C-alpha positions in Angstrom: -85.9 -28.8 40.2 -83.3 -26.3 39.9 -80.2 -28.7 40.4 -82.3 -30.8 38.1 -81.9 -28.0 35.2 -78.3 -28.0 35.7 -77.9 -31.6 35.0 -79.9 -31.6 31.5 -77.6 -32.0 28.8 -76.9 -29.3 26.6 -76.7 -29.5 22.6 -72.8 -28.7 21.2 -71.5 -28.5 18.1 -67.5 -28.8 17.7 -65.4 -28.3 15.2 -62.4 -30.9 15.2 -59.6 -30.4 12.6 -55.9 -32.3 12.5 -53.1 -31.6 9.8 -49.9 -33.5 11.3 -49.5 -37.1 11.7 -52.5 -39.7 10.9 -54.9 -36.9 10.8 -58.3 -39.0 11.0 -56.8 -41.2 13.5 -56.2 -38.1 16.0 -59.5 -36.5 15.5 -61.5 -40.2 15.9 -58.5 -40.8 18.9 -59.2 -37.3 20.2 -63.1 -37.8 20.1 -62.9 -41.0 22.1 -60.8 -39.6 24.5 -63.4 -36.8 25.3 -66.4 -39.2 25.7 -64.7 -41.5 27.9 -67.7 -41.3 30.3 -70.6 -40.5 28.3 -72.6 -39.6 30.6 -70.6 -36.5 30.7 -69.8 -35.9 26.9 -71.7 -38.2 24.8 -71.2 -38.1 21.0 -74.6 -38.0 19.1 -73.4 -37.4 15.2 -70.8 -36.3 13.0 -70.6 -34.4 9.4 -69.0 -36.2 6.6 -64.9 -34.8 6.6 -63.4 -32.8 4.2 -59.7 -32.1 3.2 -59.3 -28.5 2.9 -55.9 -26.0 2.2 -55.0 -24.1 5.3 -56.2 -20.4 6.2 -54.5 -17.8 7.9 -50.7 -19.6 7.8 -50.8 -21.1 4.3 -47.0 -22.3 4.3 -48.2 -25.9 6.0 -50.0 -28.9 5.1 -53.8 -29.8 4.6 -56.3 -29.8 6.9 -59.2 -32.6 7.6 -62.1 -30.6 9.2 -65.4 -31.7 10.1 -68.0 -30.6 12.6 -69.5 -33.5 15.4 -72.8 -32.8 17.6 -72.0 -33.8 21.4 -74.4 -33.7 24.5 -73.1 -32.2 27.7 -73.3 -31.9 31.3 -70.0 -29.7 31.3 -70.6 -26.3 31.7 -68.9 -23.8 28.4 -65.5 -23.5 30.5 -65.4 -27.0 32.1 -66.5 -28.6 28.5 -63.3 -25.7 27.2 -60.5 -27.0 29.6 -61.7 -31.0 29.0 -61.0 -30.3 25.0 -57.5 -28.7 25.7 -56.8 -31.7 27.8 -57.8 -34.0 24.9 -56.0 -31.9 22.5 -52.6 -32.1 25.0 -53.3 -36.1 25.1 -52.6 -36.1 21.9 -49.9 -34.4 21.9 -50.6 -30.5 20.8 -48.2 -28.6 22.2 -50.7 -25.3 23.3 -48.6 -22.6 23.3 -47.5 -23.1 19.4 -48.0 -21.0 16.5 -51.5 -19.7 16.7 -53.1 -21.1 13.3 -49.6 -23.5 12.6 -49.9 -27.0 12.4 -51.7 -29.1 15.2 -51.8 -32.5 15.9 -55.6 -31.8 17.2 -57.6 -28.7 17.3 -61.0 -28.5 19.2 -63.1 -25.5 19.3 -66.8 -24.9 20.5 -68.6 -23.5 17.6 -72.3 -23.2 19.8 -73.4 -24.2 23.2 -76.6 -25.0 24.3 -78.6 -25.1 21.2 -82.5 -24.8 21.1 -81.8 -23.3 24.4 -84.8 -20.5 23.3 -87.3 -23.3 23.0 -87.8 -24.3 26.3 -90.6 -22.3 26.4 -92.8 -24.9 24.5 -92.5 -22.6 21.6 -91.4 -25.0 18.1 -92.1 -22.7 15.6 -89.1 -20.5 16.2 -85.7 -21.5 14.9 -83.3 -22.7 17.4 -80.3 -20.4 18.5 -78.1 -20.7 20.9 -75.7 -19.4 24.4 -73.9 -16.0 23.8 -70.9 -15.6 26.2 -68.0 -13.4 25.9 -65.2 -13.5 28.6 -61.2 -13.7 28.5 -60.9 -16.9 27.8 -64.5 -17.9 26.1 -66.4 -16.1 23.0 -69.6 -18.1 22.3 -70.6 -18.8 19.3 -67.3 -19.1 18.1 -66.2 -16.2 16.6 -64.6 -17.2 13.5 -67.3 -19.2 12.0 -68.9 -16.9 9.5 -65.1 -16.9 7.9 -64.4 -20.3 7.7 -66.2 -22.8 5.0 -64.5 -25.8 6.6 -66.7 -25.1 9.0 -69.6 -24.2 7.1 -69.4 -26.5 5.3 -69.6 -29.1 7.9 -72.3 -27.3 9.4 -74.5 -27.7 6.7 -74.0 -31.4 6.7 -74.7 -31.7 10.1 -77.8 -30.3 9.4 -77.5 -27.4 11.0 -78.8 -25.1 8.0 -81.7 -23.9 10.1 -79.5 -22.9 13.4 -79.9 -19.1 14.0 -76.2 -17.2 14.6 -77.6 -15.2 17.8 -75.2 -12.7 17.2 -75.9 -12.0 13.2 -79.7 -13.4 13.6 -79.2 -15.3 10.5 -79.2 -18.9 9.4 -76.2 -20.6 8.8 -77.2 -21.6 5.6 -77.6 -18.3 4.4 -74.2 -17.5 5.7 -72.9 -20.5 4.2 -75.3 -19.6 0.9 -73.5 -16.0 0.5 -69.5 -17.4 1.2 -70.0 -19.7 -2.0 -71.3 -16.4 -4.0 -68.2 -14.9 -3.4 -66.0 -18.2 -3.1 -66.2 -18.0 -6.9 -63.9 -15.2 -7.3 -61.4 -16.6 -4.4 -61.0 -20.1 -5.6 -60.7 -21.5 -2.0 -61.4 -25.7 -2.6 -62.7 -28.1 -0.1 -63.1 -31.9 -1.1 -64.9 -34.5 0.9 -63.1 -37.9 1.6 -63.2 -41.0 3.0 -60.5 -42.0 6.0 -58.6 -44.7 5.4 -55.7 -46.4 7.7 -52.2 -45.3 7.5 -52.8 -41.6 7.4 -54.3 -41.7 3.9 -58.0 -41.0 2.3 -59.9 -41.4 -0.8 -60.8 -37.8 -2.2 -64.3 -37.8 -3.3 -63.9 -35.1 -6.3 -64.8 -37.7 -8.8 -67.0 -40.8 -9.3 -64.7 -43.3 -7.9 -64.5 -46.8 -9.8 -64.6 -50.2 -7.4 -62.7 -53.0 -9.0 -64.3 -56.1 -8.5 -61.9 -58.8 -7.8 -63.5 -62.7 -6.5 -61.2 -64.8 -5.4 -63.9 -67.6 -5.3 -64.2 -70.3 -7.3 -68.5 -69.9 -7.9 -69.0 -66.3 -8.6 -71.4 -65.7 -11.0 -69.5 -63.3 -13.3 -66.2 -64.0 -13.6 -66.4 -67.8 -13.1 -63.7 -67.5 -10.1 -61.1 -67.6 -12.3 -57.9 -67.0 -9.5 -59.2 -69.7 -7.1 -55.5 -70.7 -5.1 -53.6 -68.4 -7.5 -52.6 -65.7 -5.4 -50.5 -64.6 -8.0 -53.0 -64.5 -10.8 -55.1 -62.3 -8.4 -52.7 -59.9 -8.1 -51.6 -59.4 -11.7 -55.8 -59.0 -12.3 -55.2 -56.4 -9.5 -52.3 -54.4 -10.8 -54.2 -54.7 -14.3 -57.4 -53.2 -12.5 -55.1 -50.1 -11.3 -53.5 -49.6 -14.8 -57.2 -49.5 -15.7 -58.4 -46.7 -13.4 -59.6 -48.8 -10.6 -59.6 -46.2 -7.4 -60.1 -49.2 -5.1 -59.9 -52.9 -5.5 -62.8 -54.8 -3.7 -61.7 -58.4 -2.6 -64.5 -60.9 -1.8 -63.9 -64.9 -0.8 -67.5 -65.8 -0.7 -69.8 -65.1 -3.3 -73.1 -63.4 -2.6 -75.3 -64.3 -6.0 -79.0 -65.2 -5.6 -79.0 -68.8 -4.3 -75.5 -68.9 -2.7 -74.3 -71.2 -0.1 -72.0 -69.7 2.9 -68.6 -70.9 2.9 -66.4 -71.9 5.6 -64.4 -69.2 7.7 -61.3 -71.1 7.1 -61.9 -71.3 3.9 -62.4 -67.5 3.4 -59.9 -66.5 4.1 -57.1 -68.6 2.6 -58.8 -67.1 -0.4 -58.7 -63.7 0.6 -55.6 -62.7 3.0 -52.9 -63.7 0.9 -53.9 -61.7 -1.8 -54.4 -58.8 0.1 -51.2 -59.2 1.5 -48.9 -59.3 -2.2 -51.0 -56.6 -3.6 -49.6 -54.5 -0.7 -46.1 -55.5 -1.4 -46.8 -53.7 -4.8 -49.5 -50.8 -4.1 -50.9 -48.6 -1.9 -54.6 -48.7 -3.6 -57.6 -48.6 -1.1 -58.4 -52.2 -0.9 -62.0 -53.5 0.5 -62.9 -56.6 1.5 -65.8 -58.1 1.1 -67.2 -60.1 3.8 -69.9 -60.7 6.3 -67.3 -62.3 8.8 -66.2 -59.9 11.1 -62.9 -62.3 12.0 -61.9 -62.2 8.2 -62.9 -58.2 8.0 -60.2 -58.3 10.8 -58.2 -60.3 9.3 -58.1 -58.2 6.3 -57.3 -55.0 7.8 -55.0 -56.1 9.7 -53.1 -57.7 6.4 -53.7 -54.1 5.0 -57.1 -53.7 3.4 -58.8 -50.1 4.5 -62.8 -50.2 4.0 -64.9 -53.3 4.9 -67.7 -53.9 2.6 -70.5 -56.1 4.3 -73.1 -56.6 1.9 -75.5 -57.5 4.7 -75.0 -54.7 6.7 -73.8 -55.8 9.6 -76.7 -57.6 10.3 -75.4 -61.6 9.5 -72.5 -61.4 12.1 -73.0 -59.4 15.4 -70.0 -59.0 15.9 -69.5 -56.8 12.4 -70.0 -53.5 13.7 -67.9 -53.6 16.9 -65.3 -55.3 15.1 -65.0 -52.1 11.8 -66.0 -49.6 14.6 -62.9 -50.6 17.3 -60.4 -50.4 14.2 -61.8 -47.1 13.4 -62.2 -48.3 9.6 -64.8 -47.5 6.6 -67.9 -49.4 5.8 -69.7 -49.9 3.2 -73.3 -50.7 4.9 -75.8 -52.7 2.0 -79.5 -52.8 1.9 -80.6 -56.9 1.7 -83.2 -58.7 3.3 -82.9 -62.6 4.5 -79.3 -63.9 3.3 -78.3 -65.0 -0.7 -79.9 -68.1 0.1 -83.8 -66.5 0.4 -83.0 -63.1 -0.7 -85.2 -63.9 -3.9 -88.5 -64.6 -1.7 -87.8 -61.0 -0.4 -88.5 -58.9 -2.5 -92.3 -57.5 -1.6 -91.8 -53.8 0.2 -94.9 -52.2 1.6 -96.0 -49.3 -0.7 -92.6 -48.0 -2.4 -89.7 -49.7 -2.7 -87.6 -46.8 -2.4 -88.9 -45.3 0.8 -88.7 -48.9 2.0 -85.0 -49.1 1.1 -84.2 -45.7 2.9 -85.7 -46.8 6.6 -84.4 -49.7 6.5 -81.2 -48.2 5.6 -81.8 -45.9 8.0 -81.6 -48.6 10.9 -78.7 -49.9 9.8 -76.9 -46.4 9.6 -78.1 -45.5 12.9 -76.7 -49.0 13.8 -73.4 -48.4 13.2 -73.1 -45.3 14.2 -74.0 -46.0 17.5 -71.4 -49.1 17.7 -69.1 -45.8 16.9 -69.0 -46.1 13.2 -69.8 -42.5 12.4 -71.0 -41.1 9.2 -67.7 -39.8 8.3 -66.5 -43.6 8.1 -70.2 -44.8 6.2 -70.4 -45.3 2.4 -74.0 -46.8 1.7 -74.9 -49.1 -1.1 -78.7 -49.5 -1.9 -78.4 -53.3 -2.7 -79.4 -53.8 -6.5 -80.1 -57.0 -6.8 -80.5 -58.0 -3.3 -84.2 -58.9 -2.5 -85.3 -57.0 -5.4 -87.1 -57.5 -8.5 -86.2 -55.9 -11.8 -88.4 -53.0 -11.5 -87.6 -52.5 -7.9 -84.0 -52.0 -9.7 -85.3 -49.8 -11.5 -86.9 -48.1 -9.4 -84.3 -47.4 -6.7 -82.2 -45.7 -10.0 -84.1 -44.3 -11.3 -84.7 -42.4 -8.0 -81.3 -42.9 -6.4 -81.8 -38.8 -6.0 -83.6 -39.2 -3.5 -81.9 -42.2 -1.9 -78.5 -39.6 -1.8 -80.6 -36.6 -0.4 -82.6 -38.9 3.0 -78.4 -39.4 3.9 -77.3 -35.7 3.1 -73.6 -36.5 1.7 -72.9 -40.2 3.2 -71.7 -41.6 0.2 -73.2 -43.9 -2.2 -72.0 -46.9 -3.9 -73.8 -48.4 -7.1 -73.4 -52.4 -7.7 -75.2 -53.1 -10.9 -72.1 -54.3 -12.7 -73.3 -58.2 -14.7 -76.4 -58.0 -12.6 -79.6 -60.7 -13.2 -81.7 -57.2 -14.1 -79.3 -56.3 -16.9 -79.5 -60.0 -19.0 -83.7 -59.5 -18.3 -83.8 -56.3 -19.9 -81.2 -57.1 -22.5 -81.9 -60.2 -22.9 -78.1 -61.2 -22.7 -77.5 -64.5 -21.0 -73.6 -64.6 -20.7 -72.5 -61.8 -17.6 -69.9 -61.2 -18.7 -71.4 -59.3 -21.7 -73.5 -57.4 -19.5 -71.0 -54.3 -19.5 -72.7 -51.5 -21.2 -75.7 -52.3 -19.7 -74.1 -52.2 -16.6 -72.4 -48.9 -17.1 -75.2 -47.4 -18.8 -77.5 -48.0 -15.0 -74.9 -46.1 -12.8 -75.0 -43.1 -15.9 -78.4 -43.2 -15.6 -79.1 -42.9 -12.3 -76.1 -40.5 -11.7 -77.7 -38.1 -14.1 -81.3 -38.0 -13.2 -79.8 -37.8 -9.5 -78.5 -34.6 -10.3 -76.8 -33.8 -7.4 -73.1 -32.8 -8.8 -71.8 -32.8 -5.4 -72.3 -35.9 -4.6 -70.1 -38.7 -6.3 -70.7 -42.2 -5.8 -68.6 -45.3 -6.1 -69.2 -47.8 -8.7 -68.6 -51.6 -8.1 -67.7 -52.9 -11.8 -66.0 -56.1 -13.0 -64.7 -53.7 -16.1 -62.5 -51.4 -14.7 -61.3 -49.9 -17.9 -64.8 -49.1 -19.8 -66.4 -47.9 -16.9 -63.1 -45.2 -15.7 -63.7 -44.5 -19.5 -67.9 -43.6 -18.8 -67.1 -42.2 -15.3 -64.4 -39.6 -16.9 -66.7 -38.8 -19.7 -69.9 -38.3 -17.1 -67.8 -36.1 -14.5 -66.9 -33.6 -17.2 -70.4 -33.2 -18.4 -71.6 -32.7 -15.0 -69.2 -30.5 -14.2 -69.2 -27.9 -17.3 -73.0 -27.7 -16.1 -72.4 -27.3 -12.5 -70.1 -24.2 -13.6 -72.8 -22.5 -16.0 -75.2 -23.0 -13.2 -72.8 -21.1 -10.9 -72.5 -17.9 -13.0 
């Protein structure tokens, strides 16, 4: 049985960072290379990803940093050797300046996590291997001075991990650093990775403007059908009004909507994406349930796939998004638009039901290779929910957020039927004030000042103004709390 024990995979935390070229692509490609043989190294979880100012050598570009959990059968030195091979493969010069710019940096932080628990004592918090020789020191010696390592460690769920040399949890070390940080103003920002080396900074409430190129969408009546230049003009106006993302959809998903032929959906959306790209690098999401539309859109210059079915409608969707290393909005719904109105009953509480079903979709995406740092989650307001269900999700928005540790959320309440029912406003276009109120109420009740949301809206200008005031109020309170 001793051979057997050797082959048990160990849990390991690795730090990943890059500040040259297409930083996220470097990290994602490096991890794919590292995990080519999943029997040796398998990627099990990622943190969200942050952008940080450089430490030590400050005259260099900002870094993207994250932490990943892997399971490996490799011994520590063999794993180190493999990591160096991956760095070299991506073009890192290993004799370059220490702490200088790098295409990819992968460090072992903790090896064999939970190894002190094999004697069936589950009460003790997990610790990890201690090792020191000329080539390798474990745990990594500089963890406790690096916010860009501690923040993602906490995010990935390592708060209770005991640092074996300090006999102190990661959570405690991090809290101490947070208190000290107020004096030295080091900042890091959570980001969403975008293609071509771009990122979306999640340091404010994000406004996503809706551009429907459908003849039948319930709210703006599909004003742009077949008229690419009108759609582009509308998009540019949204950008002027403060949109952070443009969401382009060629298939209406309003209640009772019928499916659109794929070729028609492509004809509606792809020319508009290409035309917007002539004018602007604004992040573009493609609102589609079809993998071939998503792929064509990404190739035409879109950045994010927004699938109302959470990857359930088209079995090729998750593999397609994964192959393209794209970010994905994963929405909760039941059934399809034709049937969802009949599926609003949840066993017990709607919030728990949505958390459970959304968790399954998030895990399925992760299994397909769309990791936490490429995910945005959407509770699907108005999709297979009745008025009370929608209100309950908004009231308990904070519970939704905290159930998914730091994965950003998108709220899409704009002009929806439940706002009409509450206000008696029959005309969808006239529901913008109610739409904004629904989101502001949810975000204020959630009281998660570090989790910024994405709001998907028709009225960009009004929403932008609302969120700027909302963010200003919340950040003032954040400063007061930290004093």
